[in-house]
DOVEXBA-284797 format. One record per residue (C-alpha): residue number from 1; residue in three letters; y, x, z. Coordinates in steps of 0.05 Angstrom, whole numbers, plus 5000, padded with zeros to 4 digits. Example, Ala and Ser with C-alpha at 12.3 -4.5 7.8 and 13.67 -1.06 7.14 Angstrom:
# DOVEXBA-284797
<site nr="1" rest="ALA" yy="4910" xx="5246" zz="5156"/>
<site nr="2" rest="SER" yy="4979" xx="5273" zz="5143"/>
# end
This chain:
# DOVEXBA-284797
<site nr="1" rest="UNK" yy="8172" xx="7335" zz="4579"/>
<site nr="2" rest="UNK" yy="8130" xx="7272" zz="4582"/>
<site nr="3" rest="UNK" yy="8055" xx="7280" zz="4577"/>
<site nr="4" rest="UNK" yy="8027" xx="7239" zz="4519"/>
<site nr="5" rest="UNK" yy="7974" xx="7185" zz="4522"/>
<site nr="6" rest="UNK" yy="7916" xx="7213" zz="4480"/>
<site nr="7" rest="UNK" yy="7865" xx="7171" zz="4444"/>
<site nr="8" rest="UNK" yy="7801" xx="7197" zz="4413"/>
<site nr="9" rest="UNK" yy="7784" xx="7166" zz="4345"/>
<site nr="10" rest="UNK" yy="7718" xx="7163" zz="4308"/>
<site nr="11" rest="UNK" yy="7732" xx="7105" zz="4261"/>
<site nr="12" rest="UNK" yy="7691" xx="7055" zz="4301"/>
<site nr="13" rest="UNK" yy="7716" xx="6986" zz="4322"/>
<site nr="14" rest="UNK" yy="7715" xx="7010" zz="4394"/>
<site nr="15" rest="UNK" yy="7760" xx="7070" zz="4380"/>
<site nr="16" rest="UNK" yy="7809" xx="7026" zz="4341"/>
<site nr="17" rest="UNK" yy="7812" xx="6978" zz="4401"/>
<site nr="18" rest="UNK" yy="7823" xx="7039" zz="4445"/>
<site nr="19" rest="UNK" yy="7880" xx="7061" zz="4400"/>
<site nr="20" rest="UNK" yy="7914" xx="6993" zz="4407"/>
<site nr="21" rest="UNK" yy="7905" xx="6994" zz="4482"/>
<site nr="22" rest="UNK" yy="7932" xx="7065" zz="4485"/>
<site nr="23" rest="UNK" yy="7992" xx="7046" zz="4443"/>
<site nr="24" rest="UNK" yy="8011" xx="6990" zz="4491"/>
<site nr="25" rest="UNK" yy="8000" xx="7035" zz="4551"/>
<site nr="26" rest="UNK" yy="8044" xx="7090" zz="4520"/>
<site nr="27" rest="UNK" yy="8100" xx="7039" zz="4510"/>
<site nr="28" rest="UNK" yy="8094" xx="7016" zz="4582"/>
<site nr="29" rest="UNK" yy="8099" xx="7088" zz="4606"/>
<site nr="30" rest="UNK" yy="8153" xx="7108" zz="4557"/>
<site nr="31" rest="UNK" yy="8106" xx="7163" zz="4532"/>
<site nr="32" rest="UNK" yy="8086" xx="7187" zz="4463"/>
<site nr="33" rest="UNK" yy="8017" xx="7172" zz="4435"/>
<site nr="34" rest="UNK" yy="7973" xx="7227" zz="4405"/>
<site nr="35" rest="UNK" yy="7913" xx="7210" zz="4362"/>
<site nr="36" rest="UNK" yy="7857" xx="7260" zz="4359"/>
<site nr="37" rest="UNK" yy="7796" xx="7263" zz="4315"/>
<site nr="38" rest="UNK" yy="7746" xx="7320" zz="4326"/>
<site nr="39" rest="UNK" yy="7686" xx="7339" zz="4284"/>
<site nr="40" rest="UNK" yy="7652" xx="7406" zz="4292"/>
<site nr="41" rest="UNK" yy="7619" xx="7402" zz="4223"/>
<site nr="42" rest="UNK" yy="7684" xx="7393" zz="4184"/>
<site nr="43" rest="UNK" yy="7699" xx="7455" zz="4143"/>
<site nr="44" rest="UNK" yy="7761" xx="7493" zz="4164"/>
<site nr="45" rest="UNK" yy="7786" xx="7500" zz="4092"/>
<site nr="46" rest="UNK" yy="7782" xx="7453" zz="4032"/>
<site nr="47" rest="UNK" yy="7724" xx="7463" zz="3985"/>
<site nr="48" rest="UNK" yy="7723" xx="7461" zz="3909"/>
<site nr="49" rest="UNK" yy="7659" xx="7421" zz="3913"/>
<site nr="50" rest="UNK" yy="7672" xx="7347" zz="3924"/>
<site nr="51" rest="UNK" yy="7608" xx="7336" zz="3963"/>
<site nr="52" rest="UNK" yy="7628" xx="7390" zz="4012"/>
<site nr="53" rest="UNK" yy="7699" xx="7365" zz="4019"/>
<site nr="54" rest="UNK" yy="7678" xx="7293" zz="4033"/>
<site nr="55" rest="UNK" yy="7677" xx="7301" zz="4109"/>
<site nr="56" rest="UNK" yy="7749" xx="7326" zz="4108"/>
<site nr="57" rest="UNK" yy="7770" xx="7267" zz="4066"/>
<site nr="58" rest="UNK" yy="7738" xx="7215" zz="4113"/>
<site nr="59" rest="UNK" yy="7764" xx="7250" zz="4175"/>
<site nr="60" rest="UNK" yy="7835" xx="7249" zz="4148"/>
<site nr="61" rest="UNK" yy="7827" xx="7177" zz="4126"/>
<site nr="62" rest="UNK" yy="7807" xx="7156" zz="4197"/>
<site nr="63" rest="UNK" yy="7871" xx="7186" zz="4225"/>
<site nr="64" rest="UNK" yy="7915" xx="7163" zz="4167"/>
<site nr="65" rest="UNK" yy="7892" xx="7090" zz="4171"/>
<site nr="66" rest="UNK" yy="7899" xx="7089" zz="4247"/>
<site nr="67" rest="UNK" yy="7970" xx="7117" zz="4244"/>
<site nr="68" rest="UNK" yy="7990" xx="7067" zz="4190"/>
<site nr="69" rest="UNK" yy="7961" xx="7010" zz="4231"/>
<site nr="70" rest="UNK" yy="7996" xx="7030" zz="4295"/>
<site nr="71" rest="UNK" yy="8062" xx="7045" zz="4260"/>
<site nr="72" rest="UNK" yy="8062" xx="6974" zz="4234"/>
<site nr="73" rest="UNK" yy="8043" xx="6942" zz="4301"/>
<site nr="74" rest="UNK" yy="8085" xx="6985" zz="4347"/>
<site nr="75" rest="UNK" yy="8147" xx="7009" zz="4309"/>
<site nr="76" rest="UNK" yy="8181" xx="7035" zz="4373"/>
<site nr="77" rest="UNK" yy="8123" xx="7081" zz="4390"/>
<site nr="78" rest="UNK" yy="8127" xx="7156" zz="4377"/>
<site nr="79" rest="UNK" yy="8061" xx="7176" zz="4343"/>
<site nr="80" rest="UNK" yy="8028" xx="7241" zz="4326"/>
<site nr="81" rest="UNK" yy="7958" xx="7257" zz="4301"/>
<site nr="82" rest="UNK" yy="7913" xx="7318" zz="4298"/>
<site nr="83" rest="UNK" yy="7848" xx="7336" zz="4265"/>
<site nr="84" rest="UNK" yy="7806" xx="7386" zz="4305"/>
<site nr="85" rest="UNK" yy="7748" xx="7427" zz="4278"/>
<site nr="86" rest="UNK" yy="7714" xx="7431" zz="4346"/>
<site nr="87" rest="UNK" yy="7656" xx="7398" zz="4382"/>
<site nr="88" rest="UNK" yy="7682" xx="7329" zz="4402"/>
<site nr="89" rest="UNK" yy="7671" xx="7336" zz="4477"/>
<site nr="90" rest="UNK" yy="7705" xx="7404" zz="4479"/>
<site nr="91" rest="UNK" yy="7764" xx="7379" zz="4437"/>
<site nr="92" rest="UNK" yy="7774" xx="7315" zz="4479"/>
<site nr="93" rest="UNK" yy="7770" xx="7351" zz="4546"/>
<site nr="94" rest="UNK" yy="7821" xx="7402" zz="4522"/>
<site nr="95" rest="UNK" yy="7867" xx="7347" zz="4496"/>
<site nr="96" rest="UNK" yy="7862" xx="7308" zz="4561"/>
<site nr="97" rest="UNK" yy="7884" xx="7367" zz="4602"/>
<site nr="98" rest="UNK" yy="7953" xx="7362" zz="4570"/>
<site nr="99" rest="UNK" yy="7955" xx="7286" zz="4572"/>
<site nr="100" rest="UNK" yy="7977" xx="7231" zz="4620"/>
<site nr="101" rest="UNK" yy="7910" xx="7199" zz="4606"/>
<site nr="102" rest="UNK" yy="7855" xx="7198" zz="4554"/>
<site nr="103" rest="UNK" yy="7832" xx="7133" zz="4522"/>
<site nr="104" rest="UNK" yy="7764" xx="7125" zz="4489"/>
<site nr="105" rest="UNK" yy="7723" xx="7069" zz="4459"/>
<site nr="106" rest="UNK" yy="7667" xx="7039" zz="4501"/>
<site nr="107" rest="UNK" yy="7606" xx="7015" zz="4461"/>
<site nr="108" rest="UNK" yy="7569" xx="6990" zz="4521"/>
<site nr="109" rest="UNK" yy="7559" xx="6922" zz="4552"/>
<site nr="110" rest="UNK" yy="7491" xx="6911" zz="4582"/>
<site nr="111" rest="UNK" yy="7427" xx="6928" zz="4545"/>
<site nr="112" rest="UNK" yy="7371" xx="6973" zz="4566"/>
<site nr="113" rest="UNK" yy="7397" xx="7044" zz="4571"/>
<site nr="114" rest="UNK" yy="7461" xx="7015" zz="4543"/>
<site nr="115" rest="UNK" yy="7528" xx="7046" zz="4538"/>
<site nr="116" rest="UNK" yy="7538" xx="7117" zz="4517"/>
<site nr="117" rest="UNK" yy="7483" xx="7152" zz="4556"/>
<site nr="118" rest="UNK" yy="7485" xx="7224" zz="4531"/>
<site nr="119" rest="UNK" yy="7542" xx="7207" zz="4484"/>
<site nr="120" rest="UNK" yy="7609" xx="7240" zz="4471"/>
<site nr="121" rest="UNK" yy="7649" xx="7190" zz="4513"/>
<site nr="122" rest="UNK" yy="7605" xx="7194" zz="4575"/>
<site nr="123" rest="UNK" yy="7599" xx="7270" zz="4570"/>
<site nr="124" rest="UNK" yy="7674" xx="7275" zz="4563"/>
<site nr="125" rest="UNK" yy="7690" xx="7231" zz="4623"/>
<site nr="126" rest="UNK" yy="7642" xx="7271" zz="4666"/>
<site nr="127" rest="UNK" yy="7681" xx="7335" zz="4653"/>
<site nr="128" rest="UNK" yy="7753" xx="7311" zz="4658"/>
<site nr="129" rest="UNK" yy="7804" xx="7328" zz="4712"/>
<site nr="130" rest="UNK" yy="7853" xx="7277" zz="4684"/>
<site nr="131" rest="UNK" yy="7846" xx="7201" zz="4683"/>
<site nr="132" rest="UNK" yy="7808" xx="7168" zz="4626"/>
<site nr="133" rest="UNK" yy="7805" xx="7095" zz="4604"/>
<site nr="134" rest="UNK" yy="7745" xx="7065" zz="4567"/>
<site nr="135" rest="UNK" yy="7759" xx="7005" zz="4523"/>
<site nr="136" rest="UNK" yy="7712" xx="6956" zz="4489"/>
<site nr="137" rest="UNK" yy="7717" xx="6934" zz="4417"/>
<site nr="138" rest="UNK" yy="7739" xx="6862" zz="4432"/>
<site nr="139" rest="UNK" yy="7796" xx="6883" zz="4478"/>
<site nr="140" rest="UNK" yy="7863" xx="6855" zz="4453"/>
<site nr="141" rest="UNK" yy="7933" xx="6847" zz="4481"/>
<site nr="142" rest="UNK" yy="7915" xx="6775" zz="4500"/>
<site nr="143" rest="UNK" yy="7853" xx="6796" zz="4537"/>
<site nr="144" rest="UNK" yy="7895" xx="6826" zz="4594"/>
<site nr="145" rest="UNK" yy="7934" xx="6762" zz="4606"/>
<site nr="146" rest="UNK" yy="7919" xx="6697" zz="4642"/>
<site nr="147" rest="UNK" yy="7895" xx="6638" zz="4602"/>
<site nr="148" rest="UNK" yy="7954" xx="6593" zz="4621"/>
<site nr="149" rest="UNK" yy="8010" xx="6560" zz="4583"/>
<site nr="150" rest="UNK" yy="8065" xx="6561" zz="4636"/>
<site nr="151" rest="UNK" yy="8087" xx="6634" zz="4630"/>
<site nr="152" rest="UNK" yy="8156" xx="6660" zz="4646"/>
<site nr="153" rest="UNK" yy="8220" xx="6641" zz="4610"/>
<site nr="154" rest="UNK" yy="8202" xx="6686" zz="4552"/>
<site nr="155" rest="UNK" yy="8136" xx="6650" zz="4542"/>
<site nr="156" rest="UNK" yy="8096" xx="6712" zz="4563"/>
<site nr="157" rest="UNK" yy="8034" xx="6698" zz="4604"/>
<site nr="158" rest="UNK" yy="8024" xx="6738" zz="4669"/>
<site nr="159" rest="UNK" yy="7975" xx="6795" zz="4670"/>
<site nr="160" rest="UNK" yy="7907" xx="6787" zz="4702"/>
<site nr="161" rest="UNK" yy="7892" xx="6827" zz="4765"/>
<site nr="162" rest="UNK" yy="7884" xx="6902" zz="4766"/>
<site nr="163" rest="UNK" yy="7822" xx="6917" zz="4808"/>
<site nr="164" rest="UNK" yy="7810" xx="6983" zz="4844"/>
<site nr="165" rest="UNK" yy="7749" xx="7006" zz="4882"/>
<site nr="166" rest="UNK" yy="7766" xx="7039" zz="4949"/>
<site nr="167" rest="UNK" yy="7725" xx="7083" zz="4994"/>
<site nr="168" rest="UNK" yy="7768" xx="7101" zz="5055"/>
<site nr="169" rest="UNK" yy="7717" xx="7155" zz="5075"/>
<site nr="170" rest="UNK" yy="7737" xx="7198" zz="5016"/>
<site nr="171" rest="UNK" yy="7803" xx="7223" zz="4988"/>
<site nr="172" rest="UNK" yy="7831" xx="7166" zz="4946"/>
<site nr="173" rest="UNK" yy="7904" xx="7185" zz="4936"/>
<site nr="174" rest="UNK" yy="7898" xx="7197" zz="4861"/>
<site nr="175" rest="UNK" yy="7856" xx="7134" zz="4850"/>
<site nr="176" rest="UNK" yy="7905" xx="7089" zz="4889"/>
<site nr="177" rest="UNK" yy="7965" xx="7121" zz="4856"/>
<site nr="178" rest="UNK" yy="7938" xx="7105" zz="4787"/>
<site nr="179" rest="UNK" yy="7919" xx="7034" zz="4808"/>
<site nr="180" rest="UNK" yy="7986" xx="7017" zz="4840"/>
<site nr="181" rest="UNK" yy="8024" xx="7047" zz="4781"/>
<site nr="182" rest="UNK" yy="7981" xx="7007" zz="4732"/>
<site nr="183" rest="UNK" yy="7994" xx="6943" zz="4770"/>
<site nr="184" rest="UNK" yy="8069" xx="6957" zz="4775"/>
<site nr="185" rest="UNK" yy="8074" xx="6972" zz="4700"/>
<site nr="186" rest="UNK" yy="8042" xx="6904" zz="4685"/>
<site nr="187" rest="UNK" yy="8075" xx="6864" zz="4742"/>
<site nr="188" rest="UNK" yy="8004" xx="6846" zz="4760"/>
<site nr="189" rest="UNK" yy="7970" xx="6834" zz="4827"/>
<site nr="190" rest="UNK" yy="7927" xx="6891" zz="4853"/>
<site nr="191" rest="UNK" yy="7860" xx="6873" zz="4883"/>
<site nr="192" rest="UNK" yy="7832" xx="6928" zz="4927"/>
<site nr="193" rest="UNK" yy="7756" xx="6923" zz="4935"/>
<site nr="194" rest="UNK" yy="7717" xx="6958" zz="4989"/>
<site nr="195" rest="UNK" yy="7642" xx="6950" zz="4998"/>
<site nr="196" rest="UNK" yy="7615" xx="6973" zz="5065"/>
<site nr="197" rest="UNK" yy="7542" xx="6982" zz="5085"/>
<site nr="198" rest="UNK" yy="7515" xx="6969" zz="5155"/>
<site nr="199" rest="UNK" yy="7472" xx="7023" zz="5188"/>
<site nr="200" rest="UNK" yy="7398" xx="7019" zz="5200"/>
<site nr="201" rest="UNK" yy="7356" xx="6962" zz="5174"/>
<site nr="202" rest="UNK" yy="7413" xx="6913" zz="5163"/>
<site nr="203" rest="UNK" yy="7423" xx="6898" zz="5090"/>
<site nr="204" rest="UNK" yy="7475" xx="6862" zz="5047"/>
<site nr="205" rest="UNK" yy="7493" xx="6795" zz="5077"/>
<site nr="206" rest="UNK" yy="7469" xx="6814" zz="5147"/>
<site nr="207" rest="UNK" yy="7514" xx="6792" zz="5205"/>
<site nr="208" rest="UNK" yy="7553" xx="6851" zz="5232"/>
<site nr="209" rest="UNK" yy="7622" xx="6829" zz="5255"/>
<site nr="210" rest="UNK" yy="7639" xx="6896" zz="5284"/>
<site nr="211" rest="UNK" yy="7624" xx="6931" zz="5219"/>
<site nr="212" rest="UNK" yy="7666" xx="6881" zz="5180"/>
<site nr="213" rest="UNK" yy="7725" xx="6890" zz="5227"/>
<site nr="214" rest="UNK" yy="7721" xx="6966" zz="5225"/>
<site nr="215" rest="UNK" yy="7719" xx="6965" zz="5149"/>
<site nr="216" rest="UNK" yy="7779" xx="6918" zz="5145"/>
<site nr="217" rest="UNK" yy="7819" xx="6962" zz="5192"/>
<site nr="218" rest="UNK" yy="7802" xx="7025" zz="5152"/>
<site nr="219" rest="UNK" yy="7825" xx="6991" zz="5087"/>
<site nr="220" rest="UNK" yy="7889" xx="6965" zz="5120"/>
<site nr="221" rest="UNK" yy="7905" xx="7034" zz="5148"/>
<site nr="222" rest="UNK" yy="7894" xx="7066" zz="5080"/>
<site nr="223" rest="UNK" yy="7938" xx="7016" zz="5043"/>
<site nr="224" rest="UNK" yy="7995" xx="7014" zz="5094"/>
<site nr="225" rest="UNK" yy="8038" xx="7069" zz="5063"/>
<site nr="226" rest="UNK" yy="8026" xx="7045" zz="4992"/>
<site nr="227" rest="UNK" yy="8063" xx="6980" zz="5004"/>
<site nr="228" rest="UNK" yy="8127" xx="7020" zz="5018"/>
<site nr="229" rest="UNK" yy="8120" xx="7059" zz="4953"/>
<site nr="230" rest="UNK" yy="8105" xx="6998" zz="4910"/>
<site nr="231" rest="UNK" yy="8140" xx="6939" zz="4945"/>
<site nr="232" rest="UNK" yy="8137" xx="6896" zz="4882"/>
<site nr="233" rest="UNK" yy="8061" xx="6899" zz="4877"/>
<site nr="234" rest="UNK" yy="8022" xx="6841" zz="4908"/>
<site nr="235" rest="UNK" yy="7962" xx="6871" zz="4943"/>
<site nr="236" rest="UNK" yy="7898" xx="6831" zz="4955"/>
<site nr="237" rest="UNK" yy="7846" xx="6866" zz="4998"/>
<site nr="238" rest="UNK" yy="7774" xx="6846" zz="4990"/>
<site nr="239" rest="UNK" yy="7725" xx="6876" zz="5041"/>
<site nr="240" rest="UNK" yy="7652" xx="6856" zz="5035"/>
<site nr="241" rest="UNK" yy="7584" xx="6879" zz="5059"/>
<site nr="242" rest="UNK" yy="7544" xx="6899" zz="4998"/>
<site nr="243" rest="UNK" yy="7533" xx="6950" zz="4943"/>
<site nr="244" rest="UNK" yy="7597" xx="6978" zz="4913"/>
<site nr="245" rest="UNK" yy="7575" xx="6973" zz="4840"/>
<site nr="246" rest="UNK" yy="7552" xx="6900" zz="4848"/>
<site nr="247" rest="UNK" yy="7616" xx="6879" zz="4882"/>
<site nr="248" rest="UNK" yy="7661" xx="6914" zz="4831"/>
<site nr="249" rest="UNK" yy="7623" xx="6886" zz="4771"/>
<site nr="250" rest="UNK" yy="7630" xx="6815" zz="4800"/>
<site nr="251" rest="UNK" yy="7703" xx="6822" zz="4819"/>
<site nr="252" rest="UNK" yy="7726" xx="6855" zz="4754"/>
<site nr="253" rest="UNK" yy="7698" xx="6802" zz="4708"/>
<site nr="254" rest="UNK" yy="7767" xx="6770" zz="4699"/>
<site nr="255" rest="UNK" yy="7810" xx="6833" zz="4710"/>
<site nr="256" rest="UNK" yy="7856" xx="6865" zz="4660"/>
<site nr="257" rest="UNK" yy="7836" xx="6934" zz="4685"/>
<site nr="258" rest="UNK" yy="7786" xx="6964" zz="4734"/>
<site nr="259" rest="UNK" yy="7802" xx="7030" zz="4767"/>
<site nr="260" rest="UNK" yy="7747" xx="7073" zz="4798"/>
<site nr="261" rest="UNK" yy="7744" xx="7144" zz="4824"/>
<site nr="262" rest="UNK" yy="7699" xx="7201" zz="4804"/>
<site nr="263" rest="UNK" yy="7690" xx="7259" zz="4851"/>
<site nr="264" rest="UNK" yy="7699" xx="7327" zz="4818"/>
<site nr="265" rest="UNK" yy="7635" xx="7365" zz="4836"/>
<site nr="266" rest="UNK" yy="7625" xx="7440" zz="4840"/>
<site nr="267" rest="UNK" yy="7601" xx="7471" zz="4775"/>
<site nr="268" rest="UNK" yy="7532" xx="7485" zz="4803"/>
<site nr="269" rest="UNK" yy="7520" xx="7411" zz="4811"/>
<site nr="270" rest="UNK" yy="7535" xx="7397" zz="4738"/>
<site nr="271" rest="UNK" yy="7581" xx="7345" zz="4707"/>
<site nr="272" rest="UNK" yy="7565" xx="7272" zz="4720"/>
<site nr="273" rest="UNK" yy="7602" xx="7207" zz="4732"/>
<site nr="274" rest="UNK" yy="7567" xx="7182" zz="4795"/>
<site nr="275" rest="UNK" yy="7524" xx="7119" zz="4802"/>
<site nr="276" rest="UNK" yy="7580" xx="7069" zz="4815"/>
<site nr="277" rest="UNK" yy="7624" xx="7093" zz="4757"/>
<site nr="278" rest="UNK" yy="7563" xx="7096" zz="4711"/>
<site nr="279" rest="UNK" yy="7544" xx="7024" zz="4729"/>
<site nr="280" rest="UNK" yy="7612" xx="6994" zz="4717"/>
<site nr="281" rest="UNK" yy="7620" xx="7031" zz="4651"/>
<site nr="282" rest="UNK" yy="7555" xx="6998" zz="4629"/>
<site nr="283" rest="UNK" yy="7571" xx="6927" zz="4649"/>
<site nr="284" rest="UNK" yy="7645" xx="6911" zz="4663"/>
<site nr="285" rest="UNK" yy="7678" xx="6876" zz="4604"/>
<site nr="286" rest="UNK" yy="7750" xx="6898" zz="4617"/>
<site nr="287" rest="UNK" yy="7778" xx="6968" zz="4606"/>
<site nr="288" rest="UNK" yy="7755" xx="7016" zz="4660"/>
<site nr="289" rest="UNK" yy="7799" xx="7073" zz="4684"/>
<site nr="290" rest="UNK" yy="7761" xx="7132" zz="4714"/>
<site nr="291" rest="UNK" yy="7805" xx="7176" zz="4758"/>
<site nr="292" rest="UNK" yy="7778" xx="7244" zz="4780"/>
<site nr="293" rest="UNK" yy="7791" xx="7266" zz="4851"/>
<site nr="294" rest="UNK" yy="7769" xx="7320" zz="4900"/>
# end
């Protein structure tokens, strides 16, 4: 049985954009789409007092309007929806465990403190063992495609690049698998980005030809077997001396999707996203996929 794509809804513009993105992704994967709205304060049973039953009404309206909207836009998509009387983070983490991926709205782009620090989305992503994608409010189907007029015979424009951050020193199988699959589903090029840091006092931009060659060889060795699994994906390797977050933020400005990894930490260390993932979620304009890995 196919795992669904799950999207968390809260009625915001960001969550509606996430629902649209999730619908298109579900169609690409041939998977069903499940819409989830969670609110701990919603009463389990209807009340005879209108003021007490108002939360239930608005919660159901969020789901109903989203379902109607997606039904109209994506008639071939199998949709389901569910209202959960649970804390949002708990509900979303549980839903994600049974999903192909979880899609959430991303309210952040720049700003001091920005994004969702301490919010439901960030807290959810930090606890997941399944991939999640964060989508901004202005993301549309056209945002993922090149701004050109000479598309293929059907008039469709090609997709922009999928970008993935790679660290050959850590296990990256799940991250690369998600990135290659995403590029293959879109017939898009895959740009693999690796930022290496020289030892000692050398900083970004410092001359270190040996370090550059070693980094390039490590990336080439890691990518070698993936070309056989995804022969139709054009791979562009980008190896630079610098900070990973800076390089990813710069490279992903014109991407259709950025894929980054998040190491699953032991419980005693607490749930967190890691500095690179946290930075790109703050500042990268395209959808960001966060793939947990050991």
